[in-house]
C-alpha positions as CSV (number, residue, x, y, z in Angstrom):
1,M,11.7,-11.1,16.6
2,R,14.3,-13.7,15.7
3,S,17.1,-14.4,18.0
4,A,20.1,-12.1,17.6
5,A,22.2,-15.0,16.4
6,E,19.7,-16.1,13.8
7,A,19.1,-12.6,12.5
8,A,22.8,-11.7,12.4
9,G,23.6,-14.9,10.4
10,L,20.8,-14.2,7.9
11,I,21.8,-10.6,7.3
12,H,25.4,-11.7,6.6
13,Q,24.2,-14.2,4.0
14,R,21.7,-12.0,2.2
15,S,22.6,-8.4,2.7
16,A,24.1,-7.8,-0.7
17,D,21.0,-8.9,-2.6
18,T,18.7,-7.2,-0.1
19,L,20.2,-3.8,-0.2
20,E,20.2,-3.7,-4.0
21,Y,16.5,-3.2,-4.0
22,V,16.2,-0.9,-1.0
23,D,15.3,2.8,-1.4
24,Y,15.2,5.3,1.5
25,R,12.9,8.3,0.9
26,L,12.7,11.4,3.1
27,V,9.1,12.0,3.8
28,E,8.2,15.6,2.8
29,T,4.8,15.9,1.1
30,P,1.4,15.7,2.8
31,D,0.6,12.5,1.0
32,E,3.9,10.9,1.9
33,K,3.4,11.9,5.6
34,E,-0.2,10.5,5.6
35,E,1.1,7.2,4.3
36,I,3.6,6.9,7.1
37,Y,1.2,8.0,9.8
38,R,-1.2,5.2,8.7
39,L,1.6,2.7,8.5
40,R,2.4,3.6,12.1
41,Y,-1.2,3.0,13.1
42,R,-1.4,-0.4,11.5
43,A,2.0,-1.5,13.0
44,Y,1.3,-0.3,16.5
45,L,-2.2,-1.7,16.5
46,R,-1.0,-5.1,15.4
47,E,1.5,-5.1,18.3
48,G,-1.1,-4.0,20.8
49,A,0.9,-0.9,21.5
50,I,-2.0,1.5,20.9
51,L,-5.8,1.5,21.2
52,P,-8.0,1.7,18.1
53,S,-8.8,5.2,16.9
54,E,-11.1,6.6,14.3
55,S,-8.4,8.6,12.6
56,Q,-6.3,5.4,12.0
57,R,-3.1,7.5,12.0
58,V,-0.3,8.1,14.5
59,T,1.6,11.4,14.5
60,D,3.0,13.8,17.1
61,R,4.5,17.3,17.3
62,Y,8.0,16.1,16.6
63,D,7.1,15.1,13.1
64,D,7.2,18.8,12.0
65,E,10.2,20.0,13.9
66,P,13.3,20.9,11.8
67,N,15.7,18.6,13.6
68,N,13.6,15.5,12.8
69,F,13.8,13.4,9.6
70,T,11.1,10.9,8.8
71,F,11.9,8.2,6.2
72,G,10.0,5.6,4.4
73,V,11.9,2.4,3.6
74,Y,10.9,0.9,0.2
75,Y,11.8,-2.6,-1.0
76,R,11.2,-3.3,-4.6
77,G,9.2,-0.1,-4.8
78,E,6.8,-0.9,-2.0
79,L,6.7,0.8,1.4
80,H,7.9,-1.7,4.1
81,S,8.9,0.3,7.1
82,S,9.5,3.8,8.5
83,I,11.7,5.4,11.1
84,R,12.2,9.0,12.4
85,V,15.7,10.2,13.1
86,S,16.0,13.2,15.5
87,V,19.3,15.1,15.7
88,L,19.8,16.5,19.2
89,T,22.1,19.3,20.3
90,D,22.1,21.7,23.2
91,R,20.0,24.1,21.0
92,W,17.8,21.5,19.4
93,R,16.3,19.1,21.9
94,G,13.0,18.1,20.3
95,S,12.4,14.3,20.4
96,P,10.5,11.9,22.6
97,S,13.7,10.4,24.2
98,S,14.9,13.9,25.0
99,E,11.6,14.6,26.8
100,M,11.2,11.2,28.5
101,F,14.8,10.9,29.6
102,S,15.8,14.5,30.0
103,E,17.6,13.8,33.3
104,I,20.0,11.5,31.3
105,L,20.3,13.3,27.9
106,H,20.2,17.0,28.7
107,P,23.4,17.0,30.7
108,E,25.1,15.3,27.7
109,L,23.7,18.0,25.3
110,E,24.8,20.8,27.7
111,R,28.4,19.3,27.4
112,G,28.2,19.9,23.6
113,K,27.4,16.4,22.6
114,T,25.4,15.5,19.4
115,I,22.9,12.7,19.9
116,I,21.0,10.7,17.2
117,D,17.6,9.5,18.4
118,P,15.8,7.1,16.0
119,T,12.2,6.6,17.1
120,R,8.9,5.6,15.5
121,F,10.4,2.5,14.0
122,V,7.5,0.6,12.4
123,A,7.2,-2.1,9.9
124,D,4.3,-3.3,7.7
125,P,2.9,-6.2,9.7
126,D,2.5,-8.4,6.6
127,K,5.6,-7.5,4.7
128,A,7.9,-7.9,7.8
129,R,7.2,-11.6,8.0
130,I,8.7,-12.2,4.6
131,F,11.6,-9.7,4.9
132,P,13.5,-10.7,8.0
133,E,16.3,-8.3,7.2
134,L,13.9,-5.3,7.5
135,P,15.0,-4.3,11.1
136,Y,18.6,-4.0,10.0
137,V,17.8,-2.1,6.8
138,T,15.6,0.3,8.7
139,V,17.8,1.0,11.8
140,R,20.8,1.5,9.4
141,L,19.4,5.0,8.9
142,G,20.5,5.8,12.5
143,Y,24.1,4.9,11.6
144,V,24.0,7.0,8.5
145,A,22.8,9.9,10.5
146,C,25.5,9.4,13.1
147,G,28.1,9.6,10.3
148,H,26.6,12.7,8.7
149,F,26.2,14.7,11.9
150,N,29.4,13.4,13.6
151,A,27.3,12.1,16.5
152,D,28.8,11.3,19.9
153,I,25.9,9.1,21.0
154,G,23.4,6.9,19.2
155,L,20.1,6.0,21.0
156,A,17.4,3.4,20.6
157,N,14.0,3.3,22.3
158,V,13.0,-0.3,22.7
159,R,10.6,-2.5,24.6
160,P,12.2,-4.5,27.5
161,E,11.9,-7.8,25.6
162,H,14.1,-6.4,22.8
163,R,16.9,-5.1,24.9
164,A,19.0,-8.2,24.5
165,F,18.9,-8.0,20.8
166,Y,20.1,-4.4,20.7
167,R,22.8,-5.1,23.2
168,K,24.2,-8.1,21.3
169,V,23.8,-6.9,17.7
170,F,24.2,-3.1,18.0
171,L,26.4,-2.9,21.2
172,Q,24.0,-0.6,23.0
173,E,23.5,-0.6,26.7
174,P,20.4,0.3,28.7
175,L,20.4,3.8,30.2
176,G,16.9,4.3,31.6
177,E,14.1,2.3,33.0
178,P,11.1,1.7,30.7
179,K,8.6,4.6,30.4
180,L,5.5,5.2,28.4
181,F,6.2,6.7,25.0
182,P,3.6,9.5,24.2
183,G,0.5,7.8,22.8
184,L,1.7,4.2,23.3
185,I,0.4,1.8,26.0
186,K,3.5,-0.4,26.2
187,P,6.6,1.1,27.9
188,V,10.0,1.5,26.2
189,G,13.4,1.8,27.6
190,L,16.4,3.9,26.5
191,M,19.5,2.2,25.1
192,A,22.6,4.0,24.0
193,A,26.1,3.6,22.6
194,R,29.1,6.0,22.2
195,Y,29.1,6.0,18.4
196,P,32.9,6.7,17.9
197,E,33.7,3.8,20.2
198,I,31.5,1.1,18.6
199,R,31.4,2.3,15.0
200,D,34.2,0.2,13.7
201,R,33.1,-2.9,15.5
202,V,29.6,-2.6,14.1
203,F,30.9,-1.9,10.6
204,Q,33.2,-4.9,10.8
205,R,30.3,-7.2,11.7
206,F,27.8,-5.6,9.3
207,P,29.6,-3.9,6.4
208,F,26.3,-2.8,4.9
209,M,25.9,-0.3,7.7
210,R,28.6,1.8,6.2
211,S,27.7,4.8,4.1
212,S,29.4,7.3,1.8
213,A,29.4,11.1,2.1
214,F,27.3,11.2,-1.0
215,E,24.6,9.0,0.4
216,R,24.6,10.9,3.7
217,R,24.1,14.2,1.8
218,M,21.3,12.7,-0.3
219,L,19.4,11.6,2.8
220,F,20.0,14.4,5.2
221,Q,20.8,17.6,3.3
222,R,17.7,19.6,2.7
223,A,17.3,22.7,0.6
224,G,18.6,25.6,2.8
225,E,20.2,22.8,4.8
226,W,19.3,22.6,8.5
227,R,22.4,22.0,10.5
228,P,22.6,21.2,14.3
229,S,25.2,24.0,14.7
230,S,27.5,26.2,12.6
231,A,30.4,23.9,13.6
232,A,28.9,20.7,12.1
233,I,31.3,18.8,9.9
234,I,30.3,16.1,7.4
235,S,32.8,13.3,7.6
236,P,33.8,11.4,4.4
237,F,35.2,8.2,5.9
238,E,33.1,5.3,4.6
239,R,32.4,3.8,1.2
240,A,28.9,3.6,-0.1
241,S,26.9,0.4,0.3
242,I,23.5,1.8,-0.7
243,V,22.9,4.7,-3.1
244,P,19.4,6.2,-2.9
245,Q,17.4,5.6,-6.0
246,S,15.3,8.7,-5.7
């Protein structure tokens, strides 16, 4: 991973051109899911985060739970990365972070907080080398989700060597000591930020992280829309910077 300073400078210079060709696609069909599961396998295997397996795919029980949204990130029509966004409430607690760090997160949920938990961030090992903005473009989906679901807290599950990057660039602070994510052989630690408190600072530094109410609905509103609670409100405050192409 590039240093935070290098990466931040690059995304400022090239974000407009990059986002023009980005397409976020909610993964729904069996074929789409299989493509993502195999991408996870290739990415994790290259990182040394998993052991080889005959199935050559990585999935878990959270992929099919209704409070989880898995996306493929396409650049110029080709799949480059993927991330899964979990929406956590007192009623809906299904996510790896909620399970691994229950002693930290469950008290927040019981106080009525809404938490966005992006996990399973993977990038095509070959394409990532020639698309250095890919981490920003991918994790942006967590910020879009925070806006759509009016989140109180945004999380990140990262390896210890990446903590400094998330702290400097995304203003997140470590909450829990590294633990083994289910199925992985390298530990990850929990990082978090109070979304309403850091939102404007992040948007000022990286305007492309903003989203419109239209984009948020296109990405997170399903048929017979799942909502975290009957009181959920969709906020309209930002202008669009990316409009989904499909």
